[in-house]
N, C-alpha and C positions, 0 to 999 in steps of 0.2 A: 216724421214728414215735411218735408222743404217750402213751408210755406208763402205763398207771394201774399203776404196782407202786410201792409205798415201800420204795425203798433205803435202808438207812443209811448214815448220813456216814463211820461207826467205819468197816463196812464196804469203802466207796468209797477212804479212806483207804490203810486196809493194800493192798488190791487195787493201789493204784495203787503202792503202795511194789515191791510184790511183783514188781507187771509190769516196773517199769523196773530190778529188779534194784540198789533205791537201801537201802543198810542204815540203821536207827534211828538210828543214831551219826552218820551224812553228813546224813542230812536234818536232825537236830535241830539240829547246825552250820549247817546254813544257815538255819532257821527261828529261831537264836539261842536255844533252847530247850534244857533237858537231856534226856537218852534217855528216860528216864521217863517226859519229858512227852508225848511219840509215843507213848510205849506206851500212857500213859492216851487218848489220843484216837481210836487204833485199837479198844481196847477199850470205847469209849464212857462212859467214867466220868470224861471232862473235858470240859465244851463250848468246840467250835471258836470263838475270838476272829474278828473280818473282816480283822487285818492277818495274821493267819495263814492265812486263805483268799486272803488278796491274793499272798503269797508262793507259796503253794502252785499257785494260778492262774498265774504268771511260772515257777515251777520248772518244772511238767510241760507249760507252754504249751497252758492251758487256760480256759476263761471259769470265772469263779466260781460260776455257774448250772449247768455242766456238773459238777463237783465236789457241790454240795448235791443235785442231782439224781440223783449216780452216772451218768447219760446220754451214757457214754463211750465211743468208739470203739480202746479199748484195742491192737485189732490197729494204728492207723495211729500211736498212741500209743509201743506195744514198736517199730518201726520208725523212729519219730522220736529213740529213745533207744539206734538199735544192738544192739535185743537180740533174741532170736529171734522169732517169730510167739509166743504164748499158744496158740494153737488146740490141742486134744488132736493127737498124731500122727494119728491115724486121716484128720485132712481138713487136713494139710498138703502131700497132694500136687499135683500141676497144679492152678491156680486159674482152670477155665473157667467158671464158673457166675457171671452176672448177680445180684445181689441181686435187681434190679427181675424178676426170672423167677421170685422163691421169695416174695416180696413179698406178692404178691395170696393164696398162698397161706397164709401170715402172717396178714394181713386176713381172711381168712374164718375161721380158725380164734379172731381176737379176736373179730369179731360175733356167733360163734353156741356160742362157749365162753369165751370170755372171756379179760384180758389175766393171771390169776391162771394159767392152763392152759396157754399158749401160753411161759409165761416157765417153767413148771414141765417143759414138756417138753425146750426148749431147757438149760433145767439142770439135765436127768438126761444130757443129749448133751455137757454143757459146754460151750455155743455159748450163755449167757444174753448175751453181748454184743454177740450178731446183730442184737438188738432193733436198736441205733443206729448201725448199718452205713448208707452214703447208696446209692441205687441202684444207682448205679452200680463200687461197691465187688466187687472178684470172692472167691469163694469158690471150693470144693471141690464136685462134683458130688453126696457122696455124704450132703454135707448135706441138700440135697433127699430123697436118698431115704430117709437113715435118719426127718427130719421127717415124711415122708408115712408110713412106715411105724409109728412109732410112734403118731400121731395113727390112724390105721388101727384100730392095735392096742385103742386105746383107747377105740372106734366113735366117734371124733369127723371121721371123714373117710370118704367113700367116692366113686363114681363119677359117683352121682349129684348133687355138690356140683360137680361140672367148667364146668356152665353157668356159677355165680354168680362162683367165679373167675375166669373167663376174665372176666368182663365188668370185675372188678375190676382188671384187666391192662389196660385202656382207660385210666386214671386218668393225666393229663399228664405227672405225677412217674417215673411209667413207660415211657411212651413215646418222651420224649427226643427227640432231633432228629428220629427218626421222624416224631412229629408234626406238625413243621412242614413236613420234605424233600417229603412225600407227598402234602401236604395237597389241590395243586390237579392233583392225578390226574382224571381223569373217568370214567374205565371201571375197571371191577372186575378185570377182566385184567392192565393195566397196574400197576395195586396189588398185585398178588403176583407178578406178574413183578418187580416194583421192587425189593417185599420179600426174594424170594427167594436177589435178586443184593447185598442188603447185609445178610441174615440175618447174615452173620459179626460185625456191628458190635452184636445183640443178642440175637445166640443162643448159648446155650453149650453144651449138653447134644449138642446137635444139628444136622449140617452139615445143608443143606438144597440139593439142584440141580434143575433142569429131567430131566427122563428124556425128556419128549416132548412135543410141543404141537399142537393141533388151533386150528381157526378158534374151536370154541367150548370147548374145556376147555385142562389144562395136567394132566401130569402129574410128582408132585414125588418125589424121594425125598429120603427123614429116616434119613440115618444117624447115629449116636451118634459124635461125635468120639474118643469113649475105649471101648475095649476094654472094659476092665477096669469100667468104669461103667455100661455094657452090660450086662456080666453082673454087676454087683452088682443093679440094677434087677431083671434078670433072676432073679435069686437071693429076695431078698425079694417076685418076685409081682406087681413094679410096673409090669413094660415096657408093658402093656396101658393102665396109668391114664395112662402120660406119657405115651403117642401120641393118647390119645384128648382128652388136655389140649393137643395140639397141632392136634389135627382141631379140635377147638372155638373156638379163638383164630384159626385161620385163617377159620372160617366165620364169626365175628361181626366183622371185620376191617375189611370194608366199610362196616357200618355207624358204624365210628367216624367215616368220614369220608363220610357220608351217600351212597353209591353203592347200585347194585342189592345186594341178596346173593345167594349162591353157595350150590351144593351139592360137599360136602366128601366123600370117602367113602374110607374107612381100608381099605387091602390091607395084609396082613403077609407078607410072604416067609419061610415058613421054612428056609430052608436058609442064609439069611446077616444073617438079626435084621435086615431093616431093613423101616423102615415105606415104604409107599408112597401118599400122597395123590392120590385124581381131584379136581382142583377142576376141577365145571362151571358155564359163564355163561352 
């Protein structure tokens, strides 16, 4: 993501070192400067020299540009250094959500609220580094529930935004292999059928299955993959939002492949908390 947020290089240097659990003394030794020099760099009291940047890029195995701009995947960095994830404990559970499921919501908030808004939201949740994760990176589904809840609380997101969020979901970087694998299908029914059968590859919150099939329709079950996540969405009053989001996605999906549109009705089973989609062709 091309985020227009100014991240001070001194803050990046300090965060890099702390994420990798490297002491100022050890880093100073590698950079061939004194410990006080590292401290001055991290406080912004001294300009960083190009030779120091080159050494830091080699030490952390990052591009110089990443260090200058602060666009760093700290989660991958910690893993490379054999360090526990820097994610807040709340989000260290099962990593089942693909970032490409969350990115359209972030893109929507950026477009209508600005980069500063989404950065402040993520920073409040301890997730500011989320902006620099690739689409295929996985994270905990609580990340999505908390971002949606906080954005709604601030009046920046509502169910009326779902159609636009859905349209952003069809960016080629989010569709990935799905964009090419199913592009030759000639019928909307075949597309939905194939999407359900392969949904494990690009769906983290829900597990989809075909409940019944008729000549002109399909009935799909939409179960939360994780009961705790389902309860969290319910507790925050977000269950209907996420179900509507998936309904809108399937309704718009054929348009992405120039296929005839379809009707998608949403049913809710109050006994088991299951969403059910009635897809008519």
